[in-house]
PAVO-160396 format. One record per residue: residue number from 0; residue in three letters; x, y, z of N, C-alpha, C, O in turn. Coordinates in Angstrom, 2 decimals, always signed. Layout:
N
+-----+-----+---------+---------+---------+---------+---------+---------+---------+---------+---------+---------+---------+---------+
!   k !   r !      nx !      ny !      nz !     cax !     cay !     caz !      cx !      cy !      cz !      ox !      oy !      oz !
+-----+-----+---------+---------+---------+---------+---------+---------+---------+---------+---------+---------+---------+---------+
! NUM ! ALA !       X !       Y !       Z !       X !       Y !       Z !       X !       Y !       Z !       X !       Y !       Z !
...
+-----+-----+---------+---------+---------+---------+---------+---------+---------+---------+---------+---------+---------+---------+
***
This chain:
101
+-----+-----+---------+---------+---------+---------+---------+---------+---------+---------+---------+---------+---------+---------+
!   k !   r !      nx !      ny !      nz !     cax !     cay !     caz !      cx !      cy !      cz !      ox !      oy !      oz !
+-----+-----+---------+---------+---------+---------+---------+---------+---------+---------+---------+---------+---------+---------+
!   0 ! ILE !  +87.01 !  -17.18 ! -106.12 !  +87.97 !  -16.37 ! -106.85 !  +88.45 !  -17.16 ! -108.06 !  +88.77 !  -18.34 ! -107.94 !
!   1 ! PHE !  +88.50 !  -16.52 ! -109.20 !  +89.07 !  -17.11 ! -110.41 !  +90.53 !  -16.70 ! -110.48 !  +90.86 !  -15.53 ! -110.29 !
!   2 ! ILE !  +91.42 !  -17.65 ! -110.76 !  +92.85 !  -17.37 ! -110.96 !  +93.18 !  -17.81 ! -112.38 !  +93.09 !  -19.00 ! -112.70 !
!   3 ! GLY !  +93.55 !  -16.87 ! -113.22 !  +93.88 !  -17.18 ! -114.61 !  +95.35 !  -16.97 ! -114.90 !  +96.05 !  -16.31 ! -114.14 !
!   4 ! ASN !  +95.80 !  -17.54 ! -116.00 !  +97.20 !  -17.49 ! -116.44 !  +98.13 !  -18.13 ! -115.40 !  +99.26 !  -17.69 ! -115.19 !
!   5 ! LEU !  +97.62 !  -19.16 ! -114.77 !  +98.36 !  -19.89 ! -113.74 !  +99.45 !  -20.73 ! -114.40 !  +99.21 !  -21.34 ! -115.44 !
!   6 ! PRO ! +100.66 !  -20.79 ! -113.82 ! +101.68 !  -21.69 ! -114.37 ! +101.14 !  -23.12 ! -114.41 ! +100.52 !  -23.58 ! -113.45 !
!   7 ! TYR ! +101.37 !  -23.82 ! -115.50 ! +100.80 !  -25.15 ! -115.71 ! +101.28 !  -26.19 ! -114.70 ! +100.62 !  -27.21 ! -114.50 !
!   8 ! SER ! +102.40 !  -25.94 ! -114.07 ! +102.94 !  -26.91 ! -113.10 ! +102.27 !  -26.80 ! -111.73 ! +102.46 !  -27.68 ! -110.89 !
!   9 ! TYR ! +101.49 !  -25.74 ! -111.48 ! +100.88 !  -25.56 ! -110.16 !  +99.80 !  -26.61 ! -109.92 !  +98.99 !  -26.92 ! -110.79 !
!  10 ! THR !  +99.82 !  -27.14 ! -108.70 !  +98.87 !  -28.18 ! -108.30 !  +97.85 !  -27.59 ! -107.32 !  +97.97 !  -26.44 ! -106.89 !
!  11 ! GLU !  +96.86 !  -28.38 ! -106.99 !  +95.87 !  -27.97 ! -106.00 !  +96.56 !  -27.66 ! -104.67 !  +96.16 !  -26.73 ! -103.97 !
!  12 ! SER !  +97.57 !  -28.43 ! -104.33 !  +98.32 !  -28.21 ! -103.09 !  +99.05 !  -26.87 ! -103.11 !  +99.07 !  -26.16 ! -102.11 !
!  13 ! ASP !  +99.66 !  -26.53 ! -104.25 ! +100.35 !  -25.23 ! -104.38 !  +99.36 !  -24.08 ! -104.18 !  +99.67 !  -23.10 ! -103.51 !
!  14 ! ILE !  +98.19 !  -24.22 ! -104.77 !  +97.18 !  -23.17 ! -104.67 !  +96.66 !  -23.07 ! -103.24 !  +96.44 !  -21.97 ! -102.72 !
!  15 ! ALA !  +96.47 !  -24.22 ! -102.59 !  +96.04 !  -24.22 ! -101.19 !  +97.08 !  -23.51 ! -100.32 !  +96.73 !  -22.71 !  -99.46 !
!  16 ! ASP !  +98.36 !  -23.79 ! -100.55 !  +99.43 !  -23.14 !  -99.79 !  +99.38 !  -21.62 !  -99.95 !  +99.63 !  -20.88 !  -99.00 !
!  17 ! MET !  +99.07 !  -21.16 ! -101.15 !  +99.00 !  -19.73 ! -101.42 !  +97.84 !  -19.06 ! -100.69 !  +98.00 !  -17.99 ! -100.11 !
!  18 ! PHE !  +96.68 !  -19.70 ! -100.72 !  +95.46 !  -19.02 ! -100.29 !  +95.01 !  -19.33 !  -98.87 !  +94.31 !  -18.51 !  -98.27 !
!  19 ! GLU !  +95.39 !  -20.48 !  -98.30 !  +94.87 !  -20.82 !  -96.98 !  +95.41 !  -19.92 !  -95.87 !  +94.87 !  -19.91 !  -94.77 !
!  20 ! GLN !  +96.48 !  -19.19 !  -96.15 !  +96.99 !  -18.26 !  -95.14 !  +96.04 !  -17.08 !  -94.91 !  +96.20 !  -16.34 !  -93.94 !
!  21 ! TYR !  +95.06 !  -16.90 !  -95.80 !  +94.11 !  -15.79 !  -95.67 !  +92.80 !  -16.21 !  -95.02 !  +91.99 !  -15.36 !  -94.66 !
!  22 ! GLY !  +92.59 !  -17.52 !  -94.86 !  +91.37 !  -17.99 !  -94.20 !  +91.03 !  -19.40 !  -94.63 !  +91.71 !  -20.00 !  -95.47 !
!  23 ! ARG !  +89.96 !  -19.92 !  -94.04 !  +89.53 !  -21.30 !  -94.34 !  +88.99 !  -21.39 !  -95.75 !  +88.15 !  -20.60 !  -96.18 !
!  24 ! LEU !  +89.49 !  -22.40 !  -96.47 !  +89.04 !  -22.62 !  -97.84 !  +87.89 !  -23.61 !  -97.84 !  +87.91 !  -24.61 !  -97.12 !
!  25 ! LYS !  +86.90 !  -23.32 !  -98.64 !  +85.75 !  -24.21 !  -98.78 !  +85.99 !  -25.21 !  -99.91 !  +85.66 !  -26.39 !  -99.79 !
!  26 ! ARG !  +86.58 !  -24.72 ! -101.01 !  +86.81 !  -25.59 ! -102.16 !  +87.87 !  -24.99 ! -103.08 !  +87.97 !  -23.77 ! -103.22 !
!  27 ! ILE !  +88.66 !  -25.86 ! -103.69 !  +89.62 !  -25.48 ! -104.73 !  +89.31 !  -26.36 ! -105.94 !  +89.22 !  -27.58 ! -105.82 !
!  28 ! THR !  +89.16 !  -25.73 ! -107.09 !  +88.91 !  -26.47 ! -108.33 !  +90.02 !  -26.15 ! -109.31 !  +90.22 !  -25.00 ! -109.69 !
!  29 ! VAL !  +90.75 !  -27.19 ! -109.72 !  +91.86 !  -27.03 ! -110.66 !  +91.63 !  -28.01 ! -111.82 !  +91.99 !  -29.18 ! -111.72 !
!  30 ! PRO !  +91.03 !  -27.54 ! -112.92 !  +90.82 !  -28.43 ! -114.07 !  +92.16 !  -28.90 ! -114.64 !  +93.09 !  -28.11 ! -114.80 !
!  31 ! LEU !  +92.24 !  -30.19 ! -114.95 !  +93.48 !  -30.78 ! -115.48 !  +93.32 !  -31.16 ! -116.94 !  +92.25 !  -31.57 ! -117.39 !
!  32 ! ASP !  +94.41 !  -31.02 ! -117.68 !  +94.47 !  -31.47 ! -119.07 !  +94.57 !  -32.99 ! -119.06 !  +95.43 !  -33.55 ! -118.37 !
!  33 ! ASN !  +93.72 !  -33.66 ! -119.80 !  +93.70 !  -35.13 ! -119.80 !  +94.98 !  -35.74 ! -120.35 !  +95.37 !  -36.83 ! -119.93 !
!  34 ! ARG !  +95.63 !  -35.06 ! -121.26 !  +96.83 !  -35.59 ! -121.89 !  +98.08 !  -35.36 ! -121.04 !  +98.85 !  -36.29 ! -120.80 !
!  35 ! THR !  +98.27 !  -34.12 ! -120.57 !  +99.50 !  -33.78 ! -119.84 !  +99.36 !  -33.95 ! -118.33 ! +100.36 !  -34.07 ! -117.62 !
!  36 ! HIS !  +98.13 !  -33.96 ! -117.84 !  +97.82 !  -34.02 ! -116.41 !  +98.27 !  -32.77 ! -115.66 !  +98.29 !  -32.76 ! -114.43 !
!  37 ! ASN !  +98.64 !  -31.72 ! -116.39 !  +98.92 !  -30.42 ! -115.78 !  +97.61 !  -29.64 ! -115.70 !  +96.62 !  -30.00 ! -116.35 !
!  38 ! ASN !  +97.61 !  -28.57 ! -114.90 !  +96.41 !  -27.75 ! -114.85 !  +96.23 !  -27.05 ! -116.20 !  +97.17 !  -26.97 ! -116.99 !
!  39 ! LYS !  +95.04 !  -26.56 ! -116.45 !  +94.73 !  -25.91 ! -117.73 !  +95.04 !  -24.42 ! -117.73 !  +94.65 !  -23.70 ! -118.65 !
!  40 ! GLY !  +95.75 !  -23.95 ! -116.71 !  +96.13 !  -22.54 ! -116.67 !  +95.18 !  -21.67 ! -115.87 !  +95.30 !  -20.45 ! -115.86 !
!  41 ! PHE !  +94.22 !  -22.31 ! -115.21 !  +93.31 !  -21.54 ! -114.36 !  +92.80 !  -22.42 ! -113.23 !  +92.91 !  -23.64 ! -113.27 !
!  42 ! ALA !  +92.25 !  -21.76 ! -112.22 !  +91.70 !  -22.47 ! -111.06 !  +90.66 !  -21.58 ! -110.39 !  +90.56 !  -20.39 ! -110.67 !
!  43 ! PHE !  +89.90 !  -22.18 ! -109.50 !  +88.92 !  -21.46 ! -108.70 !  +89.16 !  -21.78 ! -107.23 !  +89.41 !  -22.93 ! -106.87 !
!  44 ! VAL !  +89.09 !  -20.74 ! -106.40 !  +89.25 !  -20.91 ! -104.96 !  +88.01 !  -20.31 ! -104.29 !  +87.63 !  -19.18 ! -104.58 !
!  45 ! GLU !  +87.40 !  -21.08 ! -103.41 !  +86.24 !  -20.60 ! -102.68 !  +86.56 !  -20.59 ! -101.19 !  +86.98 !  -21.60 ! -100.62 !
!  46 ! PHE !  +86.36 !  -19.43 ! -100.57 !  +86.59 !  -19.26 !  -99.14 !  +85.28 !  -19.43 !  -98.38 !  +84.20 !  -19.23 !  -98.93 !
!  47 ! GLU !  +85.39 !  -19.79 !  -97.11 !  +84.21 !  -19.85 !  -96.26 !  +83.72 !  -18.45 !  -95.90 !  +82.54 !  -18.26 !  -95.62 !
!  48 ! ASN !  +84.64 !  -17.48 !  -95.89 !  +84.32 !  -16.13 !  -95.44 !  +84.66 !  -15.13 !  -96.55 !  +85.76 !  -15.15 !  -97.10 !
!  49 ! ARG !  +83.73 !  -14.26 !  -96.87 !  +83.92 !  -13.26 !  -97.93 !  +85.11 !  -12.34 !  -97.62 !  +85.88 !  -12.01 !  -98.51 !
!  50 ! ARG !  +85.24 !  -11.94 !  -96.39 !  +86.33 !  -11.03 !  -96.00 !  +87.70 !  -11.64 !  -96.27 !  +88.61 !  -10.96 !  -96.73 !
!  51 ! ASP !  +87.85 !  -12.93 !  -95.97 !  +89.11 !  -13.63 !  -96.25 !  +89.38 !  -13.66 !  -97.75 !  +90.52 !  -13.49 !  -98.19 !
!  52 ! ALA !  +88.33 !  -13.89 !  -98.53 !  +88.48 !  -13.90 !  -99.99 !  +88.92 !  -12.53 ! -100.49 !  +89.76 !  -12.44 ! -101.40 !
!  53 ! GLU !  +88.38 !  -11.47 !  -99.92 !  +88.76 !  -10.12 ! -100.31 !  +90.23 !   -9.85 ! -100.00 !  +90.93 !   -9.23 ! -100.79 !
!  54 ! ASP !  +90.70 !  -10.32 !  -98.84 !  +92.11 !  -10.15 !  -98.47 !  +93.02 !  -10.87 !  -99.47 !  +94.02 !  -10.31 !  -99.91 !
!  55 ! ALA !  +92.67 !  -12.10 !  -99.82 !  +93.47 !  -12.86 ! -100.78 !  +93.43 !  -12.21 ! -102.15 !  +94.45 !  -12.12 ! -102.84 !
!  56 ! TYR !  +92.26 !  -11.74 ! -102.55 !  +92.10 !  -11.05 ! -103.84 !  +93.03 !   -9.84 ! -103.90 !  +93.75 !   -9.64 ! -104.89 !
!  57 ! ASP !  +93.00 !   -9.03 ! -102.85 !  +93.86 !   -7.83 ! -102.81 !  +95.34 !   -8.19 ! -102.84 !  +96.13 !   -7.50 ! -103.48 !
!  58 ! LYS !  +95.72 !   -9.27 ! -102.17 !  +97.12 !   -9.68 ! -102.10 !  +97.63 !  -10.15 ! -103.47 !  +98.74 !   -9.78 ! -103.87 !
!  59 ! TYR !  +96.85 !  -10.94 ! -104.18 !  +97.35 !  -11.57 ! -105.40 !  +96.99 !  -10.82 ! -106.69 !  +97.45 !  -11.19 ! -107.76 !
!  60 ! ARG !  +96.21 !   -9.79 ! -106.59 !  +95.89 !   -8.99 ! -107.78 !  +97.15 !   -8.31 ! -108.29 !  +97.83 !   -7.60 ! -107.55 !
!  61 ! GLY !  +97.48 !   -8.54 ! -109.58 !  +98.67 !   -7.96 ! -110.17 !  +99.94 !   -8.73 ! -109.86 ! +101.04 !   -8.26 ! -110.15 !
!  62 ! CYS !  +99.82 !   -9.90 ! -109.27 ! +100.95 !  -10.72 ! -108.86 ! +101.51 !  -11.54 ! -110.03 ! +100.81 !  -11.82 ! -110.99 !
!  63 ! THR ! +102.79 !  -11.91 ! -109.93 ! +103.44 !  -12.77 ! -110.91 ! +103.82 !  -14.08 ! -110.23 ! +104.41 !  -14.07 ! -109.15 !
!  64 ! LEU ! +103.49 !  -15.20 ! -110.87 ! +103.85 !  -16.53 ! -110.37 ! +104.58 !  -17.29 ! -111.46 ! +104.07 !  -17.42 ! -112.57 !
!  65 ! GLY ! +105.75 !  -17.78 ! -111.15 ! +106.50 !  -18.56 ! -112.13 ! +106.73 !  -17.81 ! -113.43 ! +106.72 !  -18.41 ! -114.51 !
!  66 ! GLY ! +106.94 !  -16.50 ! -113.34 ! +107.17 !  -15.68 ! -114.52 ! +105.92 !  -15.31 ! -115.30 ! +106.01 !  -14.72 ! -116.37 !
!  67 ! ARG ! +104.75 !  -15.65 ! -114.77 ! +103.48 !  -15.35 ! -115.45 ! +102.66 !  -14.38 ! -114.62 ! +102.48 !  -14.57 ! -113.41 !
!  68 ! ALA ! +102.17 !  -13.33 ! -115.25 ! +101.29 !  -12.38 ! -114.57 !  +99.91 !  -13.03 ! -114.45 !  +99.20 !  -13.17 ! -115.45 !
!  69 ! ILE !  +99.54 !  -13.42 ! -113.24 !  +98.25 !  -14.09 ! -113.07 !  +97.12 !  -13.07 ! -113.07 !  +97.31 !  -11.89 ! -112.77 !
!  70 ! ARG !  +95.94 !  -13.56 ! -113.42 !  +94.75 !  -12.73 ! -113.42 !  +93.82 !  -13.22 ! -112.32 !  +93.46 !  -14.40 ! -112.27 !
!  71 ! ILE !  +93.45 !  -12.33 ! -111.45 !  +92.55 !  -12.65 ! -110.34 !  +91.24 !  -11.91 ! -110.59 !  +91.23 !  -10.72 ! -110.92 !
!  72 ! ASP !  +90.14 !  -12.63 ! -110.44 !  +88.83 !  -12.01 ! -110.64 !  +87.81 !  -12.72 ! -109.75 !  +88.05 !  -13.83 ! -109.27 !
!  73 ! TRP !  +86.68 !  -12.08 ! -109.55 !  +85.61 !  -12.72 ! -108.79 !  +84.87 !  -13.66 ! -109.71 !  +84.49 !  -13.29 ! -110.82 !
!  74 ! ASP !  +84.65 !  -14.88 ! -109.25 !  +83.87 !  -15.86 ! -110.01 !  +82.40 !  -15.60 ! -109.73 !  +82.00 !  -15.45 ! -108.57 !
!  75 ! VAL !  +81.59 !  -15.55 ! -110.78 !  +80.17 !  -15.26 ! -110.59 !  +79.38 !  -16.50 ! -110.18 !  +78.24 !  -16.37 ! -109.73 !
!  76 ! GLY !  +79.95 !  -17.68 ! -110.33 !  +79.27 !  -18.90 ! -109.94 !  +78.47 !  -19.51 ! -111.08 !  +78.10 !  -18.81 ! -112.03 !
!  77 ! LYS !  +78.22 !  -20.80 ! -110.99 !  +77.52 !  -21.53 ! -112.06 !  +76.12 !  -21.01 ! -112.30 !  +75.71 !  -20.86 ! -113.45 !
!  78 ! GLU !  +75.37 !  -20.73 ! -111.24 !  +73.99 !  -20.28 ! -111.39 !  +73.92 !  -19.00 ! -112.21 !  +73.12 !  -18.88 ! -113.13 !
!  79 ! LYS !  +74.76 !  -18.04 ! -111.86 !  +74.74 !  -16.76 ! -112.55 !  +75.18 !  -16.92 ! -114.00 !  +74.60 !  -16.32 ! -114.90 !
!  80 ! LYS !  +76.22 !  -17.74 ! -114.25 !  +76.68 !  -17.98 ! -115.62 !  +75.57 !  -18.59 ! -116.45 !  +75.35 !  -18.18 ! -117.59 !
!  81 ! PHE !  +74.86 !  -19.57 ! -115.89 !  +73.78 !  -20.23 ! -116.60 !  +72.67 !  -19.23 ! -116.91 !  +72.17 !  -19.19 ! -118.04 !
!  82 ! ASN !  +72.28 !  -18.42 ! -115.93 !  +71.21 !  -17.44 ! -116.13 !  +71.60 !  -16.41 ! -117.18 !  +70.75 !  -16.02 ! -117.99 !
!  83 ! ASN !  +72.84 !  -15.95 ! -117.19 !  +73.28 !  -14.98 ! -118.19 !  +73.26 !  -15.58 ! -119.58 !  +72.84 !  -14.92 ! -120.53 !
!  84 ! ALA !  +73.70 !  -16.83 ! -119.72 !  +73.70 !  -17.49 ! -121.03 !  +72.27 !  -17.68 ! -121.51 !  +71.98 !  -17.48 ! -122.69 !
!  85 ! GLU !  +71.38 !  -18.06 ! -120.62 !  +69.98 !  -18.26 ! -120.99 !  +69.36 !  -16.94 ! -121.43 !  +68.61 !  -16.90 ! -122.40 !
!  86 ! ARG !  +69.66 !  -15.86 ! -120.72 !  +69.14 !  -14.55 ! -121.06 !  +69.63 !  -14.12 ! -122.44 !  +68.86 !  -13.57 ! -123.23 !
!  87 ! ARG !  +70.91 !  -14.36 ! -122.73 !  +71.46 !  -14.01 ! -124.05 !  +70.76 !  -14.80 ! -125.15 !  +70.41 !  -14.24 ! -126.19 !
!  88 ! ASN !  +70.56 !  -16.08 ! -124.93 !  +69.90 !  -16.92 ! -125.94 !  +68.46 !  -16.49 ! -126.18 !  +68.00 !  -16.51 ! -127.32 !
!  89 ! ASN !  +67.76 !  -16.11 ! -125.15 !  +66.37 !  -15.70 ! -125.29 !  +66.23 !  -14.33 ! -125.93 !  +65.17 !  -14.02 ! -126.49 !
!  90 ! SER !  +67.25 !  -13.51 ! -125.87 !  +67.16 !  -12.16 ! -126.40 !  +67.51 !  -12.08 ! -127.88 !  +67.31 !  -11.04 ! -128.51 !
!  91 ! ARG !  +68.03 !  -13.15 ! -128.45 !  +68.40 !  -13.13 ! -129.87 !  +67.15 !  -13.16 ! -130.73 !  +66.16 !  -13.82 ! -130.40 !
!  92 ! SER !  +67.20 !  -12.43 ! -131.83 !  +66.06 !  -12.47 ! -132.74 !  +66.01 !  -13.83 ! -133.42 !  +67.04 !  -14.43 ! -133.71 !
!  93 ! ARG !  +64.83 !  -14.29 ! -133.67 !  +64.64 !  -15.59 ! -134.29 !  +64.47 !  -15.43 ! -135.80 !  +63.65 !  -14.64 ! -136.26 !
!  94 ! SER !  +65.24 !  -16.17 ! -136.54 !  +65.15 !  -16.15 ! -137.99 !  +64.07 !  -17.12 ! -138.43 !  +63.81 !  -18.12 ! -137.74 !
!  95 ! ARG !  +63.44 !  -16.85 ! -139.55 !  +62.45 !  -17.77 ! -140.10 !  +63.10 !  -18.94 ! -140.80 !  +62.46 !  -19.96 ! -141.05 !
!  96 ! GLU !  +64.37 !  -18.80 ! -141.12 !  +65.10 !  -19.86 ! -141.81 !  +65.56 !  -20.90 ! -140.79 !  +65.85 !  -20.55 ! -139.65 !
!  97 ! PRO !  +65.62 !  -22.17 ! -141.20 !  +66.13 !  -23.19 ! -140.26 !  +67.60 !  -22.95 ! -139.95 !  +68.35 !  -22.41 ! -140.75 !
!  98 ! SER !  +67.97 !  -23.36 ! -138.77 !  +69.36 !  -23.19 ! -138.34 !  +70.21 !  -24.33 ! -138.86 !  +69.79 !  -25.49 ! -138.82 !
!  99 ! TYR !  +71.39 !  -24.02 ! -139.35 !  +72.34 !  -25.03 ! -139.81 !  +73.61 !  -24.88 ! -139.01 !  +74.23 !  -23.81 ! -138.99 !
! 100 ! ARG !  +73.99 !  -25.94 ! -138.34 !  +75.21 !  -25.88 ! -137.52 !  +76.10 !  -27.02 ! -137.84 !  +77.18 !  -27.14 ! -137.26 !
+-----+-----+---------+---------+---------+---------+---------+---------+---------+---------+---------+---------+---------+---------+
***
């Protein structure tokens, strides 16, 4: 599950407290800002069981945390993201002119 617009003060422990009541968690990923050491405003939660993930998704969809309306969505996973990006790159028309970036 992707959680967006997360309050910057939330830690991995806070997120675990929120979601572990719905089932066993496999992994929590909370990217941190190198300068502030706060989260970057989003996180990923992976459940061992799809049904538990669906329950948590239903519970937190449309929820507000710390005055912020969080966004909950299904994460497609790294493999799917990579394949979609590769497909987009391969479908672009190729120019005869050299690329300048």
